[in-house]
KOLVEX-301668 format. One record per residue (C-alpha): chain; x, y, z. Coordinates in nm, 4 decimals, padded with zeros to 6 digits. Last residue first. Layout:
<'A'; <X; Y; Z>>,
...
END
This chain:
<'A'; <-02.8131; -01.1023; 01.0441>>,
<'A'; <-02.6461; -01.4377; 00.9832>>,
<'A'; <-02.7173; -01.5826; 00.6269>>,
<'A'; <-02.7118; -01.9726; 00.5995>>,
<'A'; <-02.6910; -02.0517; 00.2352>>,
<'A'; <-02.9167; -02.3000; 00.0685>>,
<'A'; <-03.0052; -02.1460; -00.2903>>,
<'A'; <-03.3203; -01.9681; -00.1685>>,
<'A'; <-03.1215; -01.8270; 00.1366>>,
<'A'; <-02.8609; -01.6656; -00.1353>>,
<'A'; <-03.1305; -01.5209; -00.3568>>,
<'A'; <-03.3262; -01.3707; -00.0617>>,
<'A'; <-02.9850; -01.1888; 00.1062>>,
<'A'; <-02.8738; -01.0977; -00.2654>>,
<'A'; <-03.2271; -00.9334; -00.3082>>,
<'A'; <-03.2391; -00.7515; 00.0338>>,
<'A'; <-02.8734; -00.6591; -00.0131>>,
<'A'; <-02.9132; -00.4771; -00.3711>>,
<'A'; <-03.0241; -00.1491; -00.2581>>,
<'A'; <-02.7393; -00.1116; 00.0204>>,
<'A'; <-02.4775; -00.1780; -00.2796>>,
<'A'; <-02.2878; -00.4834; -00.1553>>,
<'A'; <-02.0320; -00.5842; 00.0822>>,
<'A'; <-02.0265; -00.9646; 00.1612>>,
<'A'; <-01.9000; -01.0413; 00.4680>>,
<'A'; <-01.8016; -01.4349; 00.4764>>,
<'A'; <-01.8255; -01.6057; 00.7981>>,
<'A'; <-01.6152; -01.8977; 00.8613>>,
<'A'; <-01.6072; -02.2692; 00.9163>>,
<'A'; <-01.3614; -02.5790; 00.9959>>,
<'A'; <-01.4221; -02.4721; 01.3837>>,
<'A'; <-01.1607; -02.3914; 01.6590>>,
<'A'; <-01.2014; -02.0165; 01.6174>>,
<'A'; <-01.4169; -01.9056; 01.3366>>,
<'A'; <-01.2768; -01.7805; 01.0620>>,
<'A'; <-01.3586; -01.3927; 00.9489>>,
<'A'; <-01.3657; -01.3452; 00.5577>>,
<'A'; <-01.4099; -00.9873; 00.4342>>,
<'A'; <-01.5235; -00.9099; 00.0794>>,
<'A'; <-01.5790; -00.5996; -00.1295>>,
<'A'; <-01.7862; -00.4580; -00.3864>>,
<'A'; <-01.9780; -00.7662; -00.4695>>,
<'A'; <-02.2019; -00.7111; -00.7808>>,
<'A'; <-02.5527; -00.8562; -00.7844>>,
<'A'; <-02.7202; -00.9953; -01.0777>>,
<'A'; <-02.8822; -01.2881; -00.8684>>,
<'A'; <-02.6792; -01.5224; -01.1052>>,
<'A'; <-02.3616; -01.3199; -00.9910>>,
<'A'; <-02.4512; -01.3712; -00.6171>>,
<'A'; <-02.4682; -01.7328; -00.6870>>,
<'A'; <-02.1353; -01.7454; -00.8782>>,
<'A'; <-01.9658; -01.5398; -00.5609>>,
<'A'; <-02.0953; -01.8100; -00.3312>>,
<'A'; <-01.9836; -02.1217; -00.5487>>,
<'A'; <-01.6523; -01.9415; -00.5821>>,
<'A'; <-01.6038; -01.9259; -00.2310>>,
<'A'; <-01.7273; -02.2317; -00.1311>>,
<'A'; <-01.4921; -02.4063; -00.3679>>,
<'A'; <-01.2644; -02.5888; -00.1322>>,
<'A'; <-01.4140; -02.6351; 00.1604>>,
<'A'; <-01.3865; -02.4232; 00.5058>>,
<'A'; <-01.7856; -02.4254; 00.5426>>,
<'A'; <-01.9784; -02.1116; 00.5007>>,
<'A'; <-02.1888; -01.8712; 00.6875>>,
<'A'; <-02.3077; -01.5633; 00.4995>>,
<'A'; <-02.2703; -01.1945; 00.6109>>,
<'A'; <-02.4451; -00.9384; 00.3713>>,
<'A'; <-02.3072; -00.6285; 00.4458>>,
<'A'; <-02.4591; -00.2940; 00.3276>>,
<'A'; <-02.2101; -00.0503; 00.1535>>,
<'A'; <-02.1481; 00.3053; 00.2184>>,
<'A'; <-01.9478; 00.4594; -00.0600>>,
<'A'; <-01.5956; 00.6733; -00.0344>>,
<'A'; <-01.5592; 00.8924; -00.2923>>,
<'A'; <-01.3703; 00.7714; -00.6008>>,
<'A'; <-01.0261; 00.6313; -00.5513>>,
<'A'; <-01.1126; 00.3045; -00.7427>>,
<'A'; <-01.3342; 00.2028; -00.4883>>,
<'A'; <-01.3294; 00.4433; -00.1824>>,
<'A'; <-01.1119; 00.7079; -00.0500>>,
<'A'; <-01.0379; 00.7536; 00.3064>>,
<'A'; <-01.2495; 01.0834; 00.4196>>,
<'A'; <-01.5110; 00.8926; 00.5910>>,
<'A'; <-01.2119; 00.7383; 00.8171>>,
<'A'; <-01.1238; 01.0835; 00.9492>>,
<'A'; <-01.4851; 01.1613; 01.0434>>,
<'A'; <-01.5236; 00.8184; 01.2177>>,
<'A'; <-01.2091; 00.8862; 01.4078>>,
<'A'; <-01.2662; 01.2192; 01.5088>>,
<'A'; <-01.6154; 01.0578; 01.6522>>,
<'A'; <-01.4176; 00.8094; 01.8443>>,
<'A'; <-01.1519; 01.0419; 01.9828>>,
<'A'; <-01.4647; 01.2536; 02.1079>>,
<'A'; <-01.6461; 00.9565; 02.2439>>,
<'A'; <-01.3586; 00.8739; 02.4700>>,
<'A'; <-01.3308; 01.2086; 02.6019>>,
<'A'; <-01.7064; 01.2419; 02.6703>>,
<'A'; <-01.6941; 00.9175; 02.8626>>,
<'A'; <-01.3884; 01.0170; 03.0692>>,
<'A'; <-01.5579; 01.3577; 03.1584>>,
<'A'; <-01.8936; 01.1407; 03.2491>>,
<'A'; <-01.6889; 00.9224; 03.4832>>,
<'A'; <-01.5286; 01.2505; 03.6199>>,
<'A'; <-01.8631; 01.3926; 03.6956>>,
<'A'; <-01.9871; 01.0609; 03.8704>>,
<'A'; <-01.6879; 01.0644; 04.0905>>,
<'A'; <-01.6409; 00.6854; 04.1840>>,
<'A'; <-01.3574; 00.6725; 03.9030>>,
<'A'; <-01.2739; 00.4128; 03.6809>>,
<'A'; <-01.4137; 00.6000; 03.3916>>,
<'A'; <-01.1619; 00.8710; 03.4357>>,
<'A'; <-00.8729; 00.6066; 03.3849>>,
<'A'; <-01.0094; 00.5512; 03.0361>>,
<'A'; <-01.0274; 00.9314; 02.9817>>,
<'A'; <-00.6768; 00.9933; 03.0806>>,
<'A'; <-00.5493; 00.7090; 02.8570>>,
<'A'; <-00.7335; 00.8769; 02.5459>>,
<'A'; <-00.5820; 01.2185; 02.6471>>,
<'A'; <-00.2190; 01.0580; 02.6440>>,
<'A'; <-00.3087; 00.8335; 02.3375>>,
<'A'; <-00.4494; 01.1597; 02.1608>>,
<'A'; <-00.1204; 01.3594; 02.2435>>,
<'A'; <00.0813; 01.0391; 02.1141>>,
<'A'; <-00.1107; 01.0337; 01.7688>>,
<'A'; <-00.0074; 01.4065; 01.7195>>,
<'A'; <00.3692; 01.3104; 01.8180>>,
<'A'; <00.3312; 01.0562; 01.5864>>,
<'A'; <00.2183; 01.2684; 01.2946>>,
<'A'; <00.5525; 01.4938; 01.3922>>,
<'A'; <00.7906; 01.1914; 01.4159>>,
<'A'; <00.6608; 01.0783; 01.0714>>,
<'A'; <00.7478; 01.4172; 00.9146>>,
<'A'; <01.1067; 01.4264; 01.0948>>,
<'A'; <01.2041; 01.0557; 01.0144>>,
<'A'; <01.1481; 01.0481; 00.6391>>,
<'A'; <01.4729; 00.8803; 00.5069>>,
<'A'; <01.5446; 00.6496; 00.8077>>,
<'A'; <01.1547; 00.5546; 00.7917>>,
<'A'; <01.2157; 00.4011; 00.4621>>,
<'A'; <01.5288; 00.2234; 00.5602>>,
<'A'; <01.4186; 00.1045; 00.8967>>,
<'A'; <01.0981; -00.0117; 00.6942>>,
<'A'; <01.2970; -00.2457; 00.4610>>,
<'A'; <01.4975; -00.4000; 00.7364>>,
<'A'; <01.1779; -00.4595; 00.9450>>,
<'A'; <01.0102; -00.6675; 00.6466>>,
<'A'; <00.6331; -00.6126; 00.6651>>,
<'A'; <00.4296; -00.8488; 00.8792>>,
<'A'; <00.2792; -00.5702; 01.0757>>,
<'A'; <00.0771; -00.4606; 00.7605>>,
<'A'; <-00.1810; -00.7106; 00.8763>>,
<'A'; <-00.2149; -00.5707; 01.2363>>,
<'A'; <-00.5197; -00.3524; 01.2344>>,
<'A'; <-00.7166; -00.5666; 00.9849>>,
<'A'; <-00.6203; -00.9219; 01.1713>>,
<'A'; <-00.6834; -00.7429; 01.5141>>,
<'A'; <-01.0476; -00.6407; 01.3684>>,
<'A'; <-01.1108; -00.9653; 01.2080>>,
<'A'; <-01.0888; -01.1631; 01.5266>>,
<'A'; <-00.8238; -01.2864; 01.7812>>,
<'A'; <-00.9602; -01.5001; 02.0820>>,
<'A'; <-00.6867; -01.7407; 02.0457>>,
<'A'; <-00.4416; -01.4440; 02.1130>>,
<'A'; <-00.6055; -01.3930; 02.4462>>,
<'A'; <-00.5941; -01.7943; 02.5488>>,
<'A'; <-00.1970; -01.7922; 02.4793>>,
<'A'; <-00.1159; -01.4972; 02.6900>>,
<'A'; <00.0245; -01.1879; 02.5508>>,
<'A'; <00.4151; -01.2028; 02.5163>>,
<'A'; <00.4165; -01.1147; 02.1419>>,
<'A'; <00.0697; -00.9889; 02.1279>>,
<'A'; <00.1338; -00.6299; 02.2298>>,
<'A'; <00.3833; -00.6256; 01.9435>>,
<'A'; <00.1040; -00.6100; 01.6877>>,
<'A'; <-00.0261; -00.3091; 01.8248>>,
<'A'; <00.3010; -00.1297; 01.7769>>,
<'A'; <00.3554; -00.2724; 01.4620>>,
<'A'; <00.0295; -00.1565; 01.3374>>,
<'A'; <00.1148; 00.1860; 01.4933>>,
<'A'; <00.4524; 00.1834; 01.2894>>,
<'A'; <00.2908; 00.1232; 00.9453>>,
<'A'; <00.0407; 00.3545; 01.0236>>,
<'A'; <00.2770; 00.5988; 01.0692>>,
<'A'; <00.4583; 00.5564; 00.7414>>,
<'A'; <00.1773; 00.5118; 00.4848>>,
<'A'; <-00.1194; 00.8177; 00.5353>>,
<'A'; <00.0632; 01.0302; 00.7588>>,
<'A'; <00.3931; 00.9892; 00.6639>>,
<'A'; <00.3272; 00.9408; 00.2994>>,
<'A'; <00.1487; 01.3056; 00.3110>>,
<'A'; <00.4558; 01.4577; 00.4694>>,
<'A'; <00.6834; 01.3094; 00.2163>>,
<'A'; <00.4621; 01.4259; -00.0764>>,
<'A'; <00.4581; 01.7830; 00.0546>>,
<'A'; <00.8371; 01.7657; 00.0482>>,
<'A'; <00.8638; 01.6446; -00.3246>>,
<'A'; <00.5880; 01.8890; -00.4484>>,
<'A'; <00.2773; 01.6789; -00.5900>>,
<'A'; <00.1572; 01.5438; -00.9447>>,
<'A'; <-00.0678; 01.2489; -00.9296>>,
<'A'; <-00.0553; 01.0096; -01.1982>>,
<'A'; <-00.2971; 00.7170; -01.1888>>,
<'A'; <-00.1746; 00.3613; -01.2673>>,
<'A'; <-00.2297; 00.1471; -01.5445>>,
<'A'; <00.1307; 00.0500; -01.5427>>,
<'A'; <00.1468; 00.1571; -01.9110>>,
<'A'; <-00.0084; 00.4806; -01.7962>>,
<'A'; <00.2409; 00.5292; -01.5355>>,
<'A'; <00.5464; 00.4584; -01.7441>>,
<'A'; <00.3813; 00.6929; -02.0374>>,
<'A'; <00.3897; 00.9926; -01.7363>>,
<'A'; <00.7319; 00.9206; -01.6667>>,
<'A'; <00.8108; 00.9261; -02.0257>>,
<'A'; <00.6138; 01.2657; -02.0557>>,
<'A'; <00.7982; 01.4263; -01.7741>>,
<'A'; <01.1525; 01.3341; -01.8991>>,
<'A'; <01.0468; 01.4862; -02.2504>>,
<'A'; <00.9413; 01.7974; -02.0509>>,
<'A'; <01.2810; 01.8241; -01.8968>>,
<'A'; <01.2907; 01.8536; -01.5143>>,
<'A'; <01.4517; 02.1845; -01.3937>>,
<'A'; <01.1243; 02.3823; -01.2778>>,
<'A'; <01.0695; 02.0540; -01.0322>>,
<'A'; <00.8786; 01.7536; -01.0977>>,
<'A'; <00.7434; 01.5369; -00.7984>>,
<'A'; <00.5310; 01.2315; -00.9859>>,
<'A'; <00.3276; 01.0451; -00.7283>>,
<'A'; <00.1538; 00.7129; -00.8966>>,
<'A'; <-00.1902; 00.6790; -00.7270>>,
<'A'; <-00.3661; 00.3030; -00.7939>>,
<'A'; <-00.5852; 00.1912; -01.0159>>,
<'A'; <-00.3586; -00.0879; -01.1615>>,
<'A'; <-00.0246; -00.0446; -00.9688>>,
<'A'; <00.0525; -00.4315; -00.8667>>,
<'A'; <-00.1442; -00.5528; -01.1982>>,
<'A'; <00.2292; -00.6867; -01.3366>>,
<'A'; <00.2564; -00.8892; -01.0108>>,
<'A'; <00.5675; -00.9041; -00.7769>>,
<'A'; <00.6110; -01.1150; -00.4864>>,
<'A'; <00.8439; -01.3619; -00.6455>>,
<'A'; <01.0772; -01.0374; -00.7257>>,
<'A'; <01.1379; -00.9481; -00.3467>>,
<'A'; <00.8936; -00.8191; -00.0821>>,
<'A'; <00.6072; -00.9551; 00.1202>>,
<'A'; <00.3672; -00.7043; 00.3190>>,
<'A'; <00.2500; -00.5831; -00.0251>>,
<'A'; <00.3021; -00.2508; -00.2164>>,
<'A'; <00.1271; 00.0540; -00.4058>>,
<'A'; <00.1649; 00.4193; -00.3817>>,
<'A'; <00.3774; 00.4633; -00.6737>>,
<'A'; <00.6341; 00.6926; -00.5824>>,
<'A'; <00.8154; 00.9400; -00.8355>>,
<'A'; <01.1118; 01.1781; -00.8376>>,
<'A'; <01.2008; 01.3223; -01.1827>>,
<'A'; <01.5389; 01.3563; -01.3561>>,
<'A'; <01.7000; 01.4518; -01.7002>>,
<'A'; <01.6831; 01.8074; -01.6082>>,
<'A'; <01.8780; 01.7064; -01.2812>>,
<'A'; <02.2357; 01.7431; -01.3851>>,
<'A'; <02.4303; 01.5722; -01.1152>>,
<'A'; <02.6478; 01.7935; -00.8512>>,
<'A'; <02.6455; 01.5115; -00.6121>>,
<'A'; <02.4731; 01.7479; -00.3465>>,
<'A'; <02.1957; 01.8137; -00.5830>>,
<'A'; <02.1538; 01.4306; -00.5853>>,
<'A'; <02.1426; 01.4256; -00.2278>>,
<'A'; <01.8445; 01.7083; -00.2212>>,
<'A'; <01.6329; 01.5115; -00.4688>>,
<'A'; <01.6916; 01.1663; -00.2628>>,
<'A'; <01.5877; 01.3397; 00.0552>>,
<'A'; <01.2760; 01.5053; -00.0663>>,
<'A'; <01.1244; 01.2203; -00.2485>>,
<'A'; <01.0549; 00.9167; 00.0127>>,
<'A'; <00.8723; 00.6040; -00.0927>>,
<'A'; <01.1259; 00.5332; -00.3734>>,
<'A'; <01.0187; 00.4982; -00.7196>>,
<'A'; <01.3171; 00.6648; -00.8896>>,
<'A'; <01.3343; 00.8211; -01.2292>>,
<'A'; <01.5638; 00.8707; -01.5143>>,
<'A'; <01.5252; 00.9885; -01.8606>>,
<'A'; <01.7518; 00.9444; -02.1917>>,
<'A'; <01.9320; 00.6350; -02.0794>>,
<'A'; <02.2630; 00.4715; -01.9742>>,
<'A'; <02.4499; 00.7766; -01.9604>>,
<'A'; <02.7398; 00.6603; -01.7614>>,
<'A'; <02.7155; 00.9505; -01.5331>>,
<'A'; <02.3427; 00.9427; -01.5299>>,
<'A'; <02.3751; 00.5642; -01.4090>>,
<'A'; <02.5833; 00.6372; -01.1290>>,
<'A'; <02.4327; 00.9404; -01.0188>>,
<'A'; <02.0955; 00.7344; -00.9847>>,
<'A'; <02.2450; 00.4949; -00.7898>>,
<'A'; <02.4273; 00.7261; -00.5676>>,
<'A'; <02.0992; 00.9163; -00.5320>>,
<'A'; <01.8723; 00.6049; -00.4502>>,
<'A'; <02.0798; 00.4443; -00.2199>>,
<'A'; <01.9466; 00.5512; 00.1262>>,
<'A'; <01.6009; 00.5386; -00.0403>>,
<'A'; <01.6014; 00.1393; -00.1008>>,
<'A'; <01.6577; 00.0757; -00.4668>>,
<'A'; <01.3859; 00.0725; -00.7719>>,
<'A'; <01.5721; 00.3103; -01.0246>>,
<'A'; <01.3869; 00.3258; -01.3362>>,
<'A'; <01.5870; 00.3956; -01.6532>>,
<'A'; <01.4028; 00.5285; -01.9504>>,
<'A'; <01.4737; 00.5414; -02.3157>>,
<'A'; <01.7536; 00.2909; -02.3114>>,
<'A'; <02.1391; 00.4088; -02.4162>>,
<'A'; <02.2878; 00.1269; -02.6209>>,
<'A'; <02.3410; -00.2739; -02.6223>>,
<'A'; <02.1401; -00.3204; -02.2838>>,
<'A'; <02.3050; -00.5373; -02.0456>>,
<'A'; <02.1544; -00.9124; -02.0183>>,
<'A'; <01.9156; -00.9663; -01.7317>>,
<'A'; <01.6161; -00.9734; -01.9833>>,
<'A'; <01.2806; -00.8864; -01.9307>>,
<'A'; <01.0112; -00.9180; -01.6252>>,
<'A'; <00.8795; -01.2469; -01.7561>>,
<'A'; <00.9257; -01.4524; -01.4349>>,
<'A'; <01.2270; -01.5886; -01.5435>>,
<'A'; <01.3696; -01.2300; -01.5856>>,
<'A'; <01.2766; -01.1325; -01.2396>>,
<'A'; <01.4552; -01.4526; -01.0984>>,
<'A'; <01.7780; -01.3560; -01.2949>>,
<'A'; <01.7929; -01.0099; -01.1572>>,
<'A'; <01.7286; -01.1589; -00.8112>>,
<'A'; <01.9984; -01.3919; -00.8595>>,
<'A'; <02.2416; -01.1145; -00.9562>>,
<'A'; <02.2119; -00.9451; -00.6202>>,
<'A'; <02.3311; -00.5978; -00.6972>>,
<'A'; <02.0560; -00.5891; -00.9237>>,
<'A'; <01.9991; -00.5301; -01.3098>>,
<'A'; <01.7178; -00.5765; -01.5563>>,
<'A'; <01.6542; -00.4823; -01.9070>>,
<'A'; <01.3037; -00.4115; -02.0440>>,
<'A'; <01.2118; -00.4212; -02.3936>>,
<'A'; <00.8757; -00.2796; -02.3909>>,
<'A'; <00.5623; -00.4640; -02.5395>>,
<'A'; <00.2979; -00.3944; -02.2973>>,
<'A'; <00.3803; -00.7293; -02.0939>>,
<'A'; <00.7285; -00.6264; -02.0843>>,
<'A'; <00.6194; -00.2828; -01.9155>>,
<'A'; <00.3971; -00.4328; -01.6354>>,
<'A'; <00.6464; -00.7072; -01.5750>>,
<'A'; <00.9206; -00.4401; -01.5407>>,
<'A'; <00.6894; -00.2238; -01.2878>>,
<'A'; <00.6144; -00.5278; -01.0856>>,
<'A'; <01.0021; -00.6279; -01.0584>>,
<'A'; <01.1030; -00.2808; -00.9886>>,
<'A'; <00.8292; -00.2639; -00.7023>>,
<'A'; <00.8532; -00.6214; -00.5306>>,
<'A'; <01.2579; -00.6098; -00.5677>>,
<'A'; <01.4428; -00.6134; -00.8764>>,
<'A'; <01.6587; -00.2930; -00.8532>>,
<'A'; <01.7678; -00.1065; -01.1529>>,
<'A'; <01.5066; -00.1383; -01.4199>>,
<'A'; <01.6287; -00.0345; -01.7626>>,
<'A'; <01.3677; 00.0623; -02.0226>>,
<'A'; <01.3265; 00.0303; -02.3836>>,
<'A'; <01.0534; 00.1093; -02.6465>>,
<'A'; <00.8825; 00.4013; -02.4908>>,
END
């Protein structure tokens, strides 16, 4: 691939453009908001000038509701040899294209499984897709050259290609992406009118659950409008669990011992099923999940503290697999949870204590 046209310079489009441009592809940028295209160009994602001729690949990175018309316009204009979109739903754009009567041999639907709470070109990074799944949904009509160009794009972005049926993809993202967004927002909505005293008690748990609730509502209305049925199906299952959990909690309030026991069993059941589901979430780099041991270190909220603790861990020869920070309420301090291989935890604990760090058990 020598040339590419990115139509839509938001987070995903600009990130793909940055990755392509950084690997020597001549990238052309276009957006209905010319200022966003200029911003992406200023970031090094390509040029907002028009290509002189047909490009190798057109990447359509617009909201799902506009994918089909944008693709149809580009295909009828003959701007590229191959066309793909990166929308988070795949079935409805394909059906819309079929209804518009365009030639689908030059098109493939794709979806990079990456994103952020922030949107727009200024949130984009060239490494956004590295190590992340990138779903490809070819049909029997998809030309081999088009599939190969899509695979080249995925490789240049350092993502991991995953081939799926379009409708199967939409059911999958309803489960692992769209429903979690709604549930995160529902939990965060409980905080809107909560007492200030309660909100001040927020810890890492509520931060983890509500992190994605900071996402752009308008963007998510567009996404969910393109995949409402599968999301509603998953939510119906969640609603059934909620009803049963409420029933179990009410039972725990009963003066009847057998009812309390029944309630406890109901709560334990949903928690155990949650444990079983959590174990299936892929671990680091998409590999099987690994059980890490946590070494908790108290640090002051001062510049350079994190860098110093990582350096000390490096001197001890221990790789930090993951890290979480819980800030102390009302204090300029925090608890850093360093997740490491269980065999390395005693070594790291001893090394950090030797260097003066306060370890919490």
